[in-house]
NUMARKOL-270714 format. One record per residue (C-alpha): residue number from 1; residue in one letter; chain; x, y, z. Coordinates in Angstrom, 1 decimal, decimal comma, always signed. Layout:
# NUMARKOL-270714
+------+------+-------+--------+--------+--------+
| resi | resn | chain |     px |     py |     pz |
+------+------+-------+--------+--------+--------+
|  NUM |    a |     A |      X |      Y |      Z |
...
+------+------+-------+--------+--------+--------+
END
This chain:
# NUMARKOL-270714
+------+------+-------+--------+--------+--------+
| resi | resn | chain |     px |     py |     pz |
+------+------+-------+--------+--------+--------+
|    1 |    x |     A |  -26,7 |  -18,5 |   -8,0 |
|    2 |    x |     A |  -27,5 |  -14,8 |   -8,2 |
|    3 |    x |     A |  -26,1 |  -12,2 |  -10,6 |
|    4 |    x |     A |  -24,2 |  -10,7 |   -7,7 |
|    5 |    x |     A |  -22,5 |  -14,1 |   -7,0 |
|    6 |    x |     A |  -21,5 |  -14,2 |  -10,6 |
|    7 |    x |     A |  -20,0 |  -10,7 |  -10,3 |
|    8 |    x |     A |  -18,2 |  -11,6 |   -7,1 |
|    9 |    x |     A |  -16,7 |  -14,7 |   -8,7 |
|   10 |    x |     A |  -15,5 |  -12,7 |  -11,8 |
|   11 |    x |     A |  -14,1 |  -10,0 |   -9,5 |
|   12 |    x |     A |  -12,1 |  -12,7 |   -7,6 |
|   13 |    x |     A |  -10,7 |  -13,9 |  -10,9 |
|   14 |    x |     A |   -9,8 |  -10,4 |  -11,9 |
|   15 |    x |     A |   -7,9 |   -9,8 |   -8,6 |
|   16 |    x |     A |   -6,1 |  -13,2 |   -8,9 |
|   17 |    x |     A |   -5,0 |  -12,6 |  -12,5 |
|   18 |    x |     A |   -3,8 |   -9,1 |  -11,8 |
|   19 |    x |     A |   -1,6 |  -10,5 |   -9,0 |
|   20 |    x |     A |   -0,4 |  -13,3 |  -11,3 |
|   21 |    x |     A |   +0,6 |  -10,7 |  -13,9 |
|   22 |    x |     A |   +2,3 |   -8,5 |  -11,3 |
|   23 |    x |     A |   +4,4 |  -11,3 |  -10,0 |
|   24 |    x |     A |   +5,4 |  -12,5 |  -13,6 |
|   25 |    x |     A |   +6,3 |   -8,9 |  -14,5 |
|   26 |    x |     A |   +8,4 |   -8,6 |  -11,4 |
|   27 |    x |     A |  +10,2 |  -11,8 |  -12,3 |
|   28 |    x |     A |  +10,9 |  -10,6 |  -15,8 |
|   29 |    x |     A |  +12,1 |   -7,2 |  -14,6 |
|   30 |    x |     A |  +14,6 |   -8,9 |  -12,2 |
|   31 |    x |     A |  +15,7 |  -11,7 |  -14,5 |
|   32 |    x |     A |  +19,3 |  -10,3 |  -14,6 |
|   33 |    x |     A |  +19,4 |   -8,9 |  -11,0 |
|   34 |    x |     A |  +22,5 |  -10,3 |   -9,3 |
|   35 |    x |     A |  +22,1 |   -8,3 |   -6,0 |
|   36 |    x |     A |  +18,8 |   -7,6 |   -4,4 |
|   37 |    x |     A |  +18,5 |   -5,2 |   -1,4 |
|   38 |    x |     A |  +15,9 |   -7,4 |   +0,1 |
|   39 |    x |     A |  +18,1 |  -10,5 |   +0,3 |
|   40 |    x |     A |  +21,3 |   -8,9 |   +1,6 |
|   41 |    x |     A |  +23,1 |   -8,9 |   -1,8 |
|   42 |    x |     A |  +21,9 |  -12,3 |   -3,0 |
|   43 |    x |     A |  +20,5 |  -12,7 |   -6,5 |
|   44 |    x |     A |  +16,7 |  -12,0 |   -7,0 |
|   45 |    x |     A |  +14,6 |  -15,0 |   -6,0 |
|   46 |    x |     A |  +11,9 |  -15,9 |   -8,5 |
|   47 |    x |     A |   +8,3 |  -15,8 |   -7,1 |
|   48 |    x |     A |   +5,1 |  -17,7 |   -7,9 |
|   49 |    x |     A |   +1,5 |  -17,3 |   -6,7 |
|   50 |    x |     A |   -0,4 |  -20,1 |   -5,1 |
|   51 |    x |     A |   -4,2 |  -19,9 |   -5,6 |
|   52 |    x |     A |   -7,0 |  -21,7 |   -3,8 |
|   53 |    x |     A |  -10,7 |  -22,0 |   -4,6 |
|   54 |    x |     A |  -13,0 |  -20,2 |   -2,1 |
|   55 |    x |     A |  -16,7 |  -20,1 |   -1,5 |
|   56 |    x |     A |  -18,2 |  -16,8 |   -2,9 |
|   57 |    x |     A |  -21,9 |  -17,3 |   -2,0 |
|   58 |    x |     A |  -24,4 |  -19,6 |   -0,3 |
|   59 |    x |     A |  -24,6 |  -22,0 |   -3,3 |
|   60 |    x |     A |  -22,3 |  -25,0 |   -3,8 |
|   61 |    x |     A |  -21,3 |  -23,8 |   -7,3 |
|   62 |    x |     A |  -20,4 |  -20,3 |   -6,3 |
|   63 |    x |     A |  -16,6 |  -20,8 |   -6,0 |
|   64 |    x |     A |  -14,1 |  -18,0 |   -6,8 |
|   65 |    x |     A |  -10,4 |  -17,9 |   -6,3 |
|   66 |    x |     A |   -8,0 |  -16,2 |   -3,9 |
|   67 |    x |     A |   -4,2 |  -16,1 |   -3,5 |
|   68 |    x |     A |   -3,1 |  -17,8 |   -0,4 |
|   69 |    x |     A |   +0,7 |  -17,4 |   -0,8 |
|   70 |    x |     A |   +3,5 |  -16,0 |   -2,8 |
|   71 |    x |     A |   +6,3 |  -18,6 |   -2,8 |
|   72 |    x |     A |   +9,8 |  -18,9 |   -4,1 |
|   73 |    x |     A |  +10,2 |  -22,0 |   -6,3 |
|   74 |    x |     A |  +13,1 |  -24,2 |   -5,3 |
|   75 |    x |     A |  +15,1 |  -23,8 |   -8,5 |
|   76 |    x |     A |  +18,8 |  -23,3 |   -8,3 |
|   77 |    x |     A |  +20,4 |  -20,1 |   -9,6 |
|   78 |    x |     A |  +22,5 |  -20,0 |  -12,7 |
|   79 |    x |     A |  +26,2 |  -19,4 |  -12,4 |
|   80 |    x |     A |  +28,0 |  -17,8 |  -15,3 |
|   81 |    x |     A |  +31,7 |  -17,2 |  -15,8 |
|   82 |    x |     A |  +32,3 |  -13,4 |  -16,1 |
|   83 |    x |     A |  +35,4 |  -12,3 |  -14,2 |
|   84 |    x |     A |  +35,0 |   -8,7 |  -15,3 |
|   85 |    x |     A |  +31,6 |   -8,3 |  -13,7 |
|   86 |    x |     A |  +31,5 |   -6,4 |  -10,4 |
|   87 |    x |     A |  +29,4 |   -9,1 |   -8,8 |
|   88 |    x |     A |  +31,8 |  -11,9 |   -9,7 |
|   89 |    x |     A |  +33,0 |  -14,1 |   -6,8 |
|   90 |    x |     A |  +36,6 |  -15,1 |   -6,2 |
|   91 |    x |     A |  +36,5 |  -17,7 |   -9,0 |
|   92 |    x |     A |  +35,0 |  -15,2 |  -11,5 |
|   93 |    x |     A |  +31,5 |  -16,6 |  -11,5 |
|   94 |    x |     A |  +28,4 |  -14,4 |  -11,3 |
|   95 |    x |     A |  +25,1 |  -15,9 |   -9,9 |
|   96 |    x |     A |  +22,0 |  -15,0 |  -11,8 |
|   97 |    x |     A |  +18,4 |  -15,8 |  -10,9 |
|   98 |    x |     A |  +16,9 |  -18,8 |  -12,6 |
|   99 |    x |     A |  +14,0 |  -17,0 |  -14,2 |
|  100 |    x |     A |  +12,6 |  -18,6 |  -17,4 |
|  101 |    x |     A |  +11,8 |  -15,6 |  -19,5 |
|  102 |    x |     A |   +9,6 |  -17,6 |  -22,0 |
|  103 |    x |     A |   +7,6 |  -19,2 |  -19,2 |
|  104 |    x |     A |   +7,0 |  -15,8 |  -17,6 |
|  105 |    x |     A |   +5,9 |  -14,3 |  -20,9 |
|  106 |    x |     A |   +3,5 |  -17,3 |  -21,4 |
|  107 |    x |     A |   +2,2 |  -16,8 |  -17,9 |
|  108 |    x |     A |   +1,6 |  -13,1 |  -18,5 |
|  109 |    x |     A |   -0,3 |  -13,9 |  -21,8 |
|  110 |    x |     A |   -2,4 |  -16,5 |  -20,1 |
|  111 |    x |     A |   -3,2 |  -14,2 |  -17,2 |
|  112 |    x |     A |   -4,1 |  -11,4 |  -19,5 |
|  113 |    x |     A |   -6,5 |  -13,6 |  -21,4 |
|  114 |    x |     A |   -8,1 |  -14,9 |  -18,2 |
|  115 |    x |     A |   -8,4 |  -11,3 |  -17,0 |
|  116 |    x |     A |  -10,2 |  -10,4 |  -20,2 |
|  117 |    x |     A |  -12,6 |  -13,4 |  -19,9 |
|  118 |    x |     A |  -13,4 |  -12,5 |  -16,2 |
|  119 |    x |     A |  -14,0 |   -8,8 |  -17,2 |
|  120 |    x |     A |  -16,4 |  -10,0 |  -20,0 |
|  121 |    x |     A |  -18,3 |  -12,2 |  -17,5 |
|  122 |    x |     A |  -18,7 |   -9,3 |  -15,1 |
|  123 |    x |     A |  -19,9 |   -7,0 |  -17,8 |
|  124 |    x |     A |  -22,4 |   -9,6 |  -19,1 |
|  125 |    x |     A |  -23,7 |  -10,2 |  -15,5 |
|  126 |    x |     A |  -24,1 |   -6,4 |  -15,1 |
|  127 |    x |     A |  -25,9 |   -6,1 |  -18,4 |
|  128 |    x |     A |  -28,2 |   -9,0 |  -17,4 |
|  129 |    x |     A |  -29,1 |   -7,2 |  -14,2 |
|  130 |    x |     A |  -29,8 |   -4,0 |  -16,1 |
|  131 |    x |     A |  -32,0 |   -5,8 |  -18,6 |
|  132 |    x |     A |  -34,0 |   -7,4 |  -15,7 |
|  133 |    x |     A |  -34,6 |   -4,0 |  -14,3 |
|  134 |    x |     A |  -35,8 |   -2,7 |  -17,6 |
|  135 |    x |     A |  -38,2 |   -5,6 |  -17,8 |
|  136 |    x |     A |  -39,6 |   -4,6 |  -14,5 |
|  137 |    x |     A |  -40,4 |   -1,1 |  -15,8 |
|  138 |    x |     A |  -42,6 |   -2,3 |  -18,6 |
+------+------+-------+--------+--------+--------+
END
């Protein structure tokens, strides 16, 4: 595996983790959204990213990652009795998205740590290539 394969693998991880953080942040931002414009007035639908390994170079071990889909987990919404809310139905219930705030925060922290590790790997591979060029000068 070449230095460039290593950088490509780390870059695929950076891209994947950024998407993972973006989706989790969107879920957190919309955790209390009872009407979304996208879904014709329905509550926000939680999203999740599906990743798949993909070949990044000619070698067998050069596998990176890519997002293949953004899905809506099949979790039921939460109904809460609040007859004074403008979004309440005829029985006085308001439907909220079933976003698990602690799980989303955990996902963001894990994605941030993975992003940091991938950035470190890319930086180390770059430094290795520069050191090899310096050896060639001597």
